[in-house]
N, C-alpha and C positions, 0 to 999 in steps of 0.2 A: 090519367091526370087531367086531361081535357082543359077546362077553364082555369085551373089552378095548378100550373106546372111545377110542383114542388117535389123534390125527392127527400128532403131532410126529415119531414115527419114520418115518412115510411121507414127510413133508416133507423130512426129512434124506436119506432113501433116494433120493427123486426128484432132489434136488440132486446127489448122488453119481452117479446114473445119467446125468444130463444132462452133467455134467462129463466122464465117461468116454466118452460118445458123441461129444462134441466132440473129445476126444483121438483117438479111433479114426478119426473122419472118414469112416466108410463107411456111416452110416445104420443100421447093425445095432443092434437093441434090446439094451440092457443092463439086467438085472434084478438088483438087489442085495437083500440080506436086511434088511428092516425089523425082523424079529424080533431079529437080532443087535444092531441099534442100540438097540432097546427093552431088551433084556436086559443089555447091556454098558455103556451110557452112563449115568453117574450125575452128570454135570456139571450145574451150575446147579440142583441139587436134584431132578433127574429121577429118577422112581421107577416105572419100568416102566409097569404099568397104572394107576398112581396119578397119571400126568401127567408132563410133561417140558418142558424148555426147548429148543426146536429150535435157537436160535442157539448156545447153549453146546454142544449135541451135534453141531452141524455143525462147530464149531471142533475138537471132539474127533475127529469122524469122518474129517477129512482126514488125520489122523496115524495112522490105523488101517488094517490090512488088512481090507477089508470083503468078506464072502463073497457068493456068489451066492444068489439066492432059492431055487434048487433044493436047494442044499446045507444051507441053514438056513431052512427054510420057516416061514411064518406059522402060529402055533399058537393065536392068539386068547386067549392067557393068558400070565402071567409065567413065564419059564423061567430056568434057570441059564445064565449066560454061558459060552459055549464057543467054540472056534475050531478049524477044520480048515484047516491051511496049504495044502492041495492044491486048494482050491476058492475062490480069491480072484478077485473081480470087479474091485475097485479096490485097487491097491497103495498103501500108506501113502506120502504125499508126492506122489503123482501130481497131486492137486488141492490147491488152497489156499483158505483161507477169505477171503472179502471182505465186510466190513461196508459198508453203504450208509447215508448220512446219513438220519436219521429226519425225517419230515414234509417231505421234499423230493422231490416227484414228478418234477422234472426230473432229479435225480440217479438216481432209480429207472429212468427211461426210458433214460438213458445206460447204466446197468448192464445193462438188458434186452438191449442190443445184443450183450452178451457171452454171454448165455444166460439160462435161466429163473431167477427170483428167488424165494426162500422168503419168504413174508409171513405175518404173523399178522392175523387178522380177527375181527370180531364176526359169528359165523355165524348169529345169530338171524334176521337179515333174509333169509338164504338158504334157510331151512328149507322154504318153500313155493315157491321159485323153480322155474319151468318153462322159460321162454324169454324173450328180449328183454333189455333193459338195465336193471339196477338204477340208479335215479337218486337224486339227493341227497335227494329227498323220502321215500325208503323204504330208505335204507341208512346211517343216521346213528348206528348203535350204536357204543359205545366199549368194550364188554366183550370183550377179546381172549381168545377161547376156542377158536380153531381155526387150524390151520396148513395152508396150501396153496401153490401156485406161481403166480406171475405169469408168463404165457407169451407174451403178445402185446399190441401197442398199435395201434389203428386211428386214425390222425391225422385221417382224413376225417370219421369219425363221432364222434371224441372219446370213445372207449371203450377199456377194457382187458379182457383175457380172463384169467380165473383157472382153473386146472385143479384140480378137486376129486378126492378119492380115495374118495368114497362108492360110486360105480359109474357106468357109462355110462348108467344109467337116470335119474340125477340131471340136471336141467337140460337143457342142450344137449349131449347125449352125454358128460356128465361135466364140462362146462365151464359157467362163469357169466360173463356180461358185466356190467361195471360202468361207470358214468359216470366219465370222467377229470376231473381238476382239482378234485375235491370231497372227496378223502380218503374215498371211499365205503368202508364197513365198517371204517374206520380202518386201511386196509391199509398206509399209509406209516409206521406207528409203529415196527416192528422188522424191516426188510428185511435180508436177507443172502443170500449165494450161495457156491457152490463153483465155482471156475474152474480151468482147467489151470495147473499150476505153471510151465510153460515155454511 
């Protein structure tokens, strides 16, 4: 993240990537431009490096042609919005926005069956995370200051897995596990996702 410490465009990009991979169905990785999302989305008061609203920009993103990461690479700074129609990773309308009921972990887990879910969390409890499961006693923050993806639920151990974008050096190869059924990190507050339109 370096000079532009934003998680919101990465969260939107990861939702678009997940949706496109589900559409393709071949397991091949799709990388979309988080820089384009950062530069071009101004919904919900989003201001590039000044912070953004991932839910509003995910609504915006599904109606845009989103370029590949290679064609519009991350610059770690605010840039002018641009578009090259020859390098599109996700075509406008291929995916649709799906809101998920707030503070309803059951609804979130049902949505997770369709694909990864973008969530906002209080990341303060994650800063020193290395491994294991964050439990109710150490993940009760309510300052929603970071966006990431909910990617898995373990019913046996009653824990959820979140994917971070700091790097694979963070936590468990870039992932953090949290206790289920306690709204750990306040992750149920504003969940949303992009799913295939058809």
